[in-house]
C-alpha positions as CSV (number, residue, x, y, z in Angstrom):
1,M,-84.8,31.8,45.4
2,T,-85.9,28.5,47.1
3,D,-84.0,28.2,50.3
4,Y,-85.8,26.2,53.0
5,G,-83.4,27.5,55.7
6,H,-82.1,24.1,56.8
7,D,-78.7,23.8,58.5
8,L,-76.2,22.2,56.1
9,L,-75.0,18.6,56.5
10,F,-72.1,16.9,54.8
11,G,-71.4,13.3,54.6
12,A,-70.0,10.3,52.7
13,V,-71.2,7.3,50.8
14,L,-69.0,4.4,51.6
15,V,-69.1,1.2,49.5
16,P,-68.9,-1.8,51.8
17,S,-66.8,-4.1,49.6
18,S,-66.7,-7.7,50.6
19,G,-63.2,-7.9,49.0
20,Q,-61.9,-5.2,51.5
21,P,-64.3,-5.8,54.4
22,H,-62.6,-3.3,56.8
23,D,-62.3,-0.4,54.4
24,A,-65.8,1.1,54.8
25,V,-65.5,1.0,58.6
26,A,-62.1,2.6,58.6
27,S,-63.4,5.3,56.2
28,A,-66.3,6.0,58.7
29,R,-63.6,6.8,61.3
30,S,-61.9,9.1,58.8
31,A,-65.2,10.8,58.0
32,E,-65.8,11.5,61.7
33,R,-62.3,12.9,62.2
34,A,-62.9,15.1,59.2
35,G,-65.9,16.6,60.9
36,L,-68.5,15.2,58.6
37,D,-72.1,14.8,59.8
38,L,-73.2,11.6,58.1
39,V,-71.9,8.3,56.8
40,S,-74.0,6.0,54.6
41,V,-73.7,2.8,52.7
42,P,-75.6,1.5,49.7
43,D,-78.0,-1.4,50.3
44,H,-78.0,-4.0,47.6
45,P,-78.7,-7.3,49.4
46,Y,-78.6,-9.3,46.1
47,R,-75.0,-8.3,45.3
48,P,-72.4,-10.6,47.0
49,E,-69.6,-8.1,46.3
50,F,-71.2,-5.9,49.0
51,L,-71.3,-6.6,52.7
52,D,-74.7,-6.5,54.3
53,A,-75.6,-2.8,54.9
54,W,-77.0,-3.1,58.4
55,T,-74.1,-5.2,59.6
56,V,-71.6,-2.6,58.3
57,L,-73.7,0.3,59.7
58,A,-73.6,-1.3,63.2
59,S,-69.8,-1.7,62.9
60,M,-69.5,1.9,61.9
61,A,-71.6,3.1,64.8
62,A,-69.5,1.0,67.2
63,V,-66.2,2.7,66.2
64,T,-67.5,6.3,66.0
65,S,-69.1,8.6,68.6
66,R,-70.6,11.5,66.8
67,V,-71.3,10.9,63.1
68,R,-74.8,9.7,62.1
69,V,-75.2,6.5,60.0
70,F,-77.8,5.4,57.5
71,P,-78.5,3.1,54.5
72,N,-78.4,5.0,51.2
73,V,-81.0,3.7,50.6
74,A,-82.6,0.7,52.3
75,N,-84.0,-1.8,49.8
76,L,-87.6,-1.9,50.8
77,P,-88.7,-5.0,48.8
78,L,-86.0,-7.0,50.6
79,R,-86.3,-5.2,53.9
80,P,-89.9,-5.7,55.3
81,P,-90.7,-2.5,57.2
82,A,-91.5,-4.2,60.6
83,A,-88.0,-5.8,60.6
84,L,-86.5,-2.6,59.3
85,A,-88.1,-0.5,62.0
86,R,-86.8,-2.7,64.8
87,A,-83.3,-2.9,63.2
88,A,-83.1,0.9,62.9
89,A,-84.5,1.6,66.4
90,S,-82.1,-1.0,67.9
91,L,-79.1,0.6,66.4
92,D,-80.3,4.0,67.2
93,L,-80.5,3.0,70.9
94,L,-77.1,1.4,70.8
95,S,-75.5,4.4,69.1
96,G,-77.1,7.1,71.3
97,G,-79.5,8.4,68.6
98,R,-77.2,8.4,65.6
99,V,-79.3,6.5,63.0
100,E,-81.4,7.8,60.1
101,L,-83.2,5.8,57.4
102,G,-82.8,6.3,53.7
103,L,-85.6,4.3,52.0
104,G,-85.9,3.1,48.4
105,A,-89.0,1.7,46.7
106,G,-86.9,-0.7,44.7
107,A,-85.1,-1.2,41.4
108,Y,-83.2,-4.0,39.7
109,W,-86.4,-6.1,39.9
110,D,-84.8,-9.1,38.3
111,D,-82.2,-9.3,41.1
112,I,-84.8,-8.7,43.8
113,A,-87.0,-11.4,42.4
114,A,-84.0,-13.8,42.3
115,E,-83.7,-13.3,46.0
116,G,-87.4,-14.2,46.6
117,G,-88.6,-10.6,46.7
118,P,-91.6,-9.1,44.9
119,R,-91.5,-7.7,41.4
120,R,-93.6,-4.5,41.6
121,T,-95.1,-2.1,39.1
122,P,-94.5,1.6,39.7
123,G,-98.0,1.9,41.2
124,E,-97.4,-1.1,43.5
125,A,-94.0,0.3,44.6
126,L,-95.7,3.6,45.4
127,A,-98.4,2.0,47.5
128,A,-95.9,-0.3,49.2
129,T,-93.7,2.7,50.2
130,R,-96.7,4.6,51.6
131,E,-97.7,1.6,53.7
132,A,-94.1,1.0,54.8
133,V,-93.7,4.6,56.1
134,G,-96.8,4.1,58.1
135,V,-95.6,0.8,59.6
136,L,-92.2,2.3,60.5
137,R,-93.7,5.3,62.3
138,A,-96.3,3.2,64.1
139,L,-93.7,0.7,65.4
140,W,-91.3,3.5,66.4
141,S,-94.0,5.0,68.6
142,G,-93.4,2.2,71.1
143,R,-97.0,2.4,72.2
144,G,-99.5,-0.5,72.2
145,R,-100.2,-2.8,69.3
146,V,-100.4,-1.9,65.7
147,R,-103.0,-3.0,63.1
148,S,-102.5,-2.3,59.4
149,D,-104.7,-3.5,56.6
150,G,-102.2,-2.7,53.9
151,K,-102.1,-4.7,50.8
152,H,-98.3,-5.1,50.9
153,Y,-97.5,-4.8,54.6
154,A,-100.4,-5.8,56.8
155,L,-99.9,-5.9,60.6
156,D,-102.3,-7.7,62.9
157,R,-101.9,-6.2,66.4
158,A,-98.1,-6.2,66.2
159,A,-96.4,-5.0,69.3
160,A,-94.8,-1.5,68.8
161,G,-91.3,-0.9,69.8
162,P,-88.6,-0.6,70.6
163,A,-88.9,3.2,70.4
164,P,-85.6,4.7,69.0
165,A,-83.5,7.1,71.0
166,H,-84.5,10.0,68.8
167,A,-87.0,10.7,66.0
168,I,-85.4,8.8,63.1
169,S,-85.7,10.7,59.8
170,V,-87.1,8.9,56.8
171,W,-85.4,10.1,53.6
172,I,-86.9,8.7,50.4
173,G,-84.8,8.2,47.3
174,A,-87.5,9.2,44.9
175,V,-87.3,9.9,41.1
176,G,-90.8,9.7,39.6
177,P,-93.4,12.4,40.0
178,R,-95.8,10.3,42.1
179,M,-93.0,9.2,44.4
180,L,-91.8,12.8,44.7
181,R,-95.3,13.9,45.8
182,L,-95.4,11.0,48.2
183,T,-92.1,12.2,49.6
184,G,-93.6,15.6,50.3
185,E,-96.6,14.1,51.8
186,L,-95.0,11.7,54.2
187,A,-91.2,11.8,54.4
188,D,-88.7,13.8,56.3
189,G,-86.4,14.2,53.4
190,W,-85.8,13.7,49.6
191,L,-82.5,11.9,48.8
192,P,-81.8,11.8,45.0
193,S,-78.5,11.0,43.3
194,V,-76.7,13.0,40.6
195,P,-76.8,10.3,37.9
196,H,-80.6,9.9,38.3
197,V,-81.5,13.5,39.0
198,P,-78.8,15.9,37.7
199,P,-78.7,19.5,39.0
200,A,-80.8,20.8,36.1
201,R,-83.7,18.6,37.2
202,L,-83.5,19.3,40.9
203,A,-85.7,22.4,40.9
204,A,-88.5,20.5,39.1
205,G,-88.3,17.7,41.6
206,Q,-88.3,20.1,44.5
207,R,-91.6,21.6,43.2
208,L,-93.2,18.2,43.1
209,V,-92.1,17.5,46.7
210,D,-93.5,20.9,47.7
211,E,-96.8,20.1,46.0
212,G,-97.1,16.9,47.9
213,A,-96.3,18.7,51.2
214,A,-98.9,21.4,50.5
215,A,-101.6,18.9,49.6
216,A,-101.0,17.1,52.9
217,G,-101.1,20.4,54.8
218,R,-97.4,20.4,55.5
219,E,-94.8,23.2,55.1
220,P,-92.4,22.4,52.3
221,S,-89.6,23.2,54.8
222,A,-90.6,20.1,56.8
223,V,-88.8,18.0,54.1
224,R,-85.0,18.2,54.1
225,R,-83.4,18.0,50.6
226,L,-80.3,15.8,50.4
227,Y,-78.1,15.0,47.4
228,N,-75.7,12.1,46.6
229,L,-72.9,13.7,44.7
230,S,-70.9,12.3,41.7
231,P,-67.8,14.4,41.0
232,G,-65.4,13.4,38.3
233,A,-67.8,11.3,36.3
234,A,-69.0,12.3,32.8
235,G,-71.9,14.6,33.5
236,G,-71.1,14.5,37.2
237,F,-71.5,17.2,39.9
238,P,-69.9,19.1,41.4
239,R,-67.4,19.9,38.7
240,G,-63.8,20.7,39.0
241,G,-61.7,20.0,42.1
242,P,-62.6,20.5,45.7
243,R,-61.7,24.1,45.6
244,D,-64.4,24.6,43.0
245,W,-67.1,22.8,45.0
246,P,-68.2,25.2,47.8
247,E,-69.6,27.8,45.4
248,Q,-71.5,25.2,43.4
249,L,-72.9,23.6,46.5
250,A,-73.8,26.9,48.1
251,A,-75.6,28.0,44.9
252,L,-77.6,24.8,45.0
253,T,-78.6,25.4,48.5
254,V,-79.7,29.0,47.9
255,D,-81.2,28.5,44.4
256,V,-82.8,25.1,44.8
257,G,-82.9,24.3,48.5
258,T,-80.6,21.3,48.9
259,S,-79.0,21.2,52.3
260,A,-77.2,17.9,52.7
261,Y,-74.4,16.7,50.5
262,L,-73.0,13.2,50.4
263,L,-69.7,12.5,48.7
264,P,-68.8,9.0,47.4
265,A,-65.2,8.7,48.7
266,H,-63.0,6.4,50.7
267,H,-59.6,8.1,50.6
268,P,-58.9,9.8,54.0
269,E,-57.4,12.9,52.4
270,L,-60.5,13.5,50.2
271,L,-62.7,13.0,53.2
272,R,-60.6,15.4,55.2
273,V,-60.8,18.1,52.5
274,F,-64.5,17.6,52.2
275,G,-65.1,17.9,55.9
276,E,-62.4,20.5,56.9
277,E,-62.4,22.8,53.8
278,V,-65.4,22.3,51.5
279,A,-68.0,22.1,54.3
280,P,-67.0,25.2,56.2
281,A,-66.5,27.2,53.0
282,T,-69.9,26.2,51.8
283,R,-71.5,27.1,55.1
284,A,-69.9,30.5,55.0
285,L,-71.1,31.2,51.5
286,V,-74.7,30.1,52.4
287,A,-74.6,32.2,55.6
288,A,-73.5,35.2,53.6
289,A,-76.2,34.7,51.0
290,R,-78.9,34.3,53.7
291,E,-77.9,37.7,55.1
292,R,-78.6,39.4,51.8
293,P,-81.9,41.4,51.4
294,A,-84.8,39.4,50.2
295,G,-85.2,39.3,46.4
296,A,-81.5,39.7,45.7
297,A,-80.6,38.2,42.3
298,T,-79.4,34.6,42.1
299,R,-78.3,32.2,39.4
300,S,-78.6,28.5,39.1
301,V,-75.5,26.5,39.6
302,V,-76.1,24.4,36.6
303,S,-74.8,27.2,34.4
304,V,-71.4,27.4,35.9
305,A,-68.2,25.3,36.5
306,R,-67.0,25.0,32.9
307,S,-63.3,24.4,32.9
308,V,-61.0,26.9,31.2
309,A,-57.8,25.1,32.0
310,S,-57.0,24.6,28.3
311,V,-57.6,28.3,27.3
312,G,-54.2,29.8,26.6
313,S,-52.3,26.9,28.2
314,G,-50.7,25.6,25.0
315,A,-53.7,23.4,24.1
316,P,-55.0,23.9,20.6
317,T,-57.6,26.6,20.5
318,A,-61.0,26.0,18.9
319,S,-60.1,28.4,16.0
320,G,-56.7,26.7,15.5
321,A,-55.0,30.1,16.1
322,A,-51.4,30.1,16.9
323,V,-50.5,31.2,20.4
324,T,-47.5,33.3,21.4
325,P,-45.4,32.5,24.5
326,R,-46.2,35.0,27.3
327,P,-43.3,36.7,29.0
328,Q,-42.7,35.6,32.5
329,Q,-44.6,37.9,34.8
330,R,-42.6,39.6,37.5
331,R,-43.0,37.8,40.8
332,A,-40.9,39.7,43.3
333,A,-41.1,38.8,46.9
334,A,-43.2,41.9,47.4
335,G,-45.7,40.4,45.1
336,G,-48.4,39.7,47.7
337,A,-50.0,36.5,48.6
338,A,-47.7,34.1,46.8
339,A,-45.0,34.9,49.3
340,G,-47.2,34.3,52.3
341,G,-46.1,30.9,53.6
342,S,-49.1,30.5,56.0
343,L,-51.7,31.0,53.3
344,F,-53.6,28.0,51.9
345,V,-55.4,30.2,49.4
346,E,-53.2,30.4,46.3
347,P,-53.4,32.7,43.4
348,T,-54.3,31.2,40.0
349,P,-51.3,31.6,37.6
350,A,-51.9,33.4,34.3
351,P,-51.6,31.2,31.2
352,A,-48.1,31.0,29.7
353,E,-49.1,31.9,26.2
354,W,-50.8,34.7,24.3
355,L,-53.7,34.3,21.9
356,S,-53.7,37.8,20.6
357,D,-51.1,40.2,19.2
358,E,-52.9,43.1,20.8
359,R,-52.1,44.3,24.4
360,L,-54.3,46.4,26.6
361,W,-51.5,47.2,29.1
362,D,-47.9,46.7,29.9
363,E,-47.6,43.3,31.6
364,E,-44.0,43.8,32.6
365,H,-44.3,46.9,34.7
366,R,-47.3,46.4,37.0
367,P,-47.0,47.7,40.5
368,T,-46.6,45.2,43.3
369,G,-47.7,45.4,46.9
370,P,-45.6,45.3,50.1
371,A,-43.9,42.2,51.0
372,P,-45.8,40.1,53.6
373,D,-44.4,39.4,57.0
374,P,-43.0,35.9,56.7
375,Q,-43.6,35.3,60.5
376,R,-47.3,36.2,60.3
377,R,-49.9,33.4,60.3
378,Y,-53.5,33.7,59.3
379,S,-56.4,31.6,60.5
380,R,-58.7,29.9,57.9
381,A,-61.4,32.3,58.9
382,R,-59.2,35.3,58.0
383,Q,-58.4,33.7,54.7
384,A,-62.0,32.9,53.7
385,P,-62.7,36.2,51.9
386,A,-59.6,35.7,49.8
387,G,-60.8,32.2,49.0
388,N,-64.1,33.7,47.9
389,L,-62.2,36.1,45.7
390,V,-60.6,33.2,43.9
391,A,-64.0,31.5,43.6
392,A,-65.5,34.7,42.2
393,H,-62.8,34.8,39.6
394,D,-63.4,31.1,38.8
395,Q,-66.9,32.1,37.8
396,L,-65.5,34.7,35.4
397,R,-63.1,32.1,34.0
398,A,-66.0,29.7,33.5
399,D,-68.0,32.4,31.7
400,L,-65.0,33.1,29.5
401,A,-64.9,29.5,28.5
402,R,-68.6,29.6,27.7
403,L,-68.2,32.8,25.7
404,R,-65.5,31.2,23.6
405,E,-67.9,28.3,22.9
406,I,-70.6,30.8,21.8
407,V,-68.2,32.6,19.5
408,D,-67.1,29.2,18.0
409,E,-70.7,28.4,17.2
410,V,-71.3,31.8,15.6
411,L,-68.2,31.5,13.4
412,A,-69.3,28.0,12.4
413,E,-72.7,29.4,11.6
414,T,-74.4,27.0,13.9
415,L,-75.7,29.8,16.3
416,D,-77.5,32.9,15.3
417,P,-75.6,36.1,16.3
418,G,-78.7,37.4,18.1
419,D,-78.9,34.3,20.2
420,A,-75.2,34.6,20.9
421,R,-75.7,38.1,22.0
422,S,-78.4,37.0,24.4
423,G,-76.1,34.3,25.7
424,L,-73.4,36.9,26.3
425,H,-75.7,39.1,28.2
426,E,-76.7,36.2,30.5
427,L,-73.1,35.7,31.6
428,S,-72.0,37.3,34.8
429,L,-69.0,38.4,32.8
430,R,-71.3,40.8,31.0
431,Q,-73.6,41.7,33.8
432,N,-70.8,42.9,35.9
433,S,-70.1,46.7,35.8
434,W,-66.5,46.3,34.9
435,T,-65.9,50.0,35.2
436,L,-66.4,49.7,38.9
437,G,-64.9,46.3,39.6
438,A,-65.6,42.6,39.6
439,Y,-65.3,41.6,43.2
440,C,-68.4,40.3,45.0
441,A,-66.9,38.7,48.0
442,S,-68.8,35.9,49.7
443,Y,-71.8,36.3,47.4
444,C,-70.3,36.1,44.0
445,R,-70.9,32.5,42.9
446,I,-74.3,32.6,44.5
447,T,-75.6,35.9,43.1
448,T,-73.3,36.1,40.1
449,V,-74.4,39.7,39.4
450,H,-71.1,41.3,40.2
451,H,-71.7,44.3,42.4
452,T,-69.4,47.2,42.7
453,R,-67.8,46.0,45.9
454,E,-64.2,46.4,44.9
455,D,-64.1,50.1,44.2
456,E,-67.0,51.1,46.5
457,D,-65.9,49.1,49.6
458,L,-62.9,46.8,49.3
459,F,-60.5,49.0,47.5
460,P,-61.0,52.0,49.8
461,H,-60.8,49.8,52.8
462,L,-57.5,48.2,51.7
463,R,-56.2,51.7,50.7
464,R,-56.9,53.0,54.2
465,G,-55.5,49.9,55.9
466,D,-52.2,50.0,53.9
467,P,-51.5,53.1,51.8
468,R,-48.7,51.2,50.1
469,L,-51.3,49.3,48.2
470,A,-52.5,52.4,46.3
471,P,-50.5,51.8,43.1
472,V,-51.8,48.3,42.8
473,L,-55.4,49.3,43.5
474,D,-55.1,52.1,40.9
475,R,-53.8,49.8,38.3
476,L,-56.5,47.2,39.0
477,T,-59.2,49.9,38.5
478,E,-57.6,51.0,35.2
479,E,-57.6,47.4,34.0
480,H,-61.3,47.1,34.9
481,H,-62.0,49.9,32.5
482,A,-60.0,48.3,29.8
483,I,-61.7,44.9,30.2
484,H,-65.1,46.6,30.1
485,G,-64.1,48.1,26.7
486,V,-63.2,44.8,25.2
487,I,-66.5,43.2,26.3
488,E,-68.4,46.1,24.7
489,R,-66.3,45.5,21.5
490,I,-67.4,41.9,21.4
491,D,-71.0,43.0,21.8
492,R,-70.6,45.4,18.8
493,E,-69.1,42.6,16.7
494,L,-72.2,40.5,17.4
495,V,-74.5,43.4,16.6
496,A,-72.6,43.9,13.3
497,R,-73.3,40.3,12.4
498,I,-77.0,40.8,13.1
499,G,-76.8,43.6,10.6
500,G,-77.8,46.6,12.7
501,G,-76.6,50.1,13.3
502,P,-74.4,52.6,11.5
503,G,-70.8,51.5,11.0
504,A,-71.8,48.0,11.8
505,A,-69.9,46.3,9.0
506,V,-68.6,42.9,9.8
507,R,-64.8,43.0,10.0
508,P,-63.0,39.8,8.9
509,G,-61.6,38.2,12.0
510,G,-63.0,40.9,14.2
511,L,-65.1,38.7,16.5
512,R,-62.3,36.1,17.0
513,A,-59.7,38.8,17.6
514,A,-61.9,40.5,20.2
515,V,-62.5,37.3,22.1
516,D,-58.8,36.3,22.0
517,L,-57.9,39.7,23.4
518,L,-60.4,39.4,26.1
519,T,-59.1,35.9,27.0
520,D,-55.5,37.3,27.4
521,A,-56.6,40.4,29.3
522,L,-59.0,38.8,31.6
523,L,-56.9,35.8,32.6
524,S,-53.9,38.0,33.1
525,H,-55.9,40.5,35.2
526,L,-57.5,37.9,37.4
527,A,-54.1,36.3,38.1
528,Y,-52.6,39.7,39.0
529,E,-55.5,40.6,41.2
530,E,-55.3,37.4,43.2
531,R,-51.5,37.6,43.5
532,E,-51.7,41.1,44.9
533,L,-54.8,41.0,47.1
534,I,-54.9,37.5,48.7
535,E,-52.5,38.4,51.5
536,P,-53.8,42.0,52.1
537,M,-57.3,40.7,52.4
538,A,-56.3,38.1,55.0
539,R,-54.3,40.8,56.9
540,L,-56.7,43.7,56.6
541,G,-60.1,42.1,56.1
542,T,-62.7,43.5,53.8
543,G,-64.2,46.3,55.8
544,W,-67.7,44.7,55.7
């Protein structure tokens, strides 16, 4: 676990289009209203379709009062550090200490050269960045005159100042190993972007930053880790919709150490959701994880967030198997959270079709809980545990999708059954002790090892708080046992394909049938559990 303990920051990347010159400034106001901490603009001085970054940042600062502004990232080859230092300090003074500095060594060298800028090799860009940071800090000191014998940025007794209103952070947009080590040595933060440094490469980058910090005698925690997000794009992150993001971002914070997230967005509603829903939910998850004992198990976020929307939804299955319409589940008014008008946490519906002819239980006669009070209202804080329940279930749904992919590969003979079995055991779906329950509250998408919190803690608490829930809780526990049995059956089918153990003959269609049965049972069970427990959890709490 690599958590540097930084407070979490959330912000936006706003493109200053010259075709819609007022949009970025208006979006900065929306970001501030949404409670975001940062707004930034890309700096591409050679592109006429963009407004000048510093002019836009000054306009943003003028119409806001709290949010911090910064270039993401300043184009160093076209922004000499002496001028850059004075521009940043001036705006920091005018804005009351609300300016930070993202800094880039340069790219798109043909465009930079076309503007009269230098064309630098990687080594030259590294040296120039090192010199630039020194110039920035010296001029920001506001003291005396500054001499620098740098090859790229020499100063000959330049007057320092103005001093900024606060200590401006320098966040470097580094990618290469040497620049990452330089970031650890000199900078206040590392600011990569998803397309250039996807989540799977973040940990390696963090280690290089840490190495640079250690070599310079600095604590790695002196360097904040930021991230420009890219949802919705091919290979983007975070995956899914905003409801799926908090668990992924929290996992990245706890597993890798990232602590500031910047969303490329202009739409006011998306900015609102990011600031008012995603940010507090992520902070709550991280706070819960930080309260766990040292050494508690974690899992990298890059292994989650696979969509299962097509499983059992009428889309063709990988096997081409026919699906059977699923009977409409009983949704009486007494059926828990769905009837609670004040709840923003909604249960995930079960798929409308069956994949398997087998049934583990009677779907039509499940117990339902007491009807919620239609006049009762619940704060977002009271609903947070229920939101975490849905997030925990989304992890299981993602694992189910991955399991189906594994089985498809085994049946296509492109994956060894032994490797498939190892893959199964890595899933939280398998690690969970299903005989005791799947719920892991705030910690689930961070730790993924599903502890026994439902039956040991949550279920007894809910039973004590409202005895009328007893039939529902008993039924959920019975279904936990049944699901555990199907997962064991899948494991036995894989063992049989490896060729081990007595009675391990491969049954035609046995593996596919077991996975289809698990799909039906798990998605139905999770939907039922959410439907019945969301409102009671908001009303009664969790007991922790």
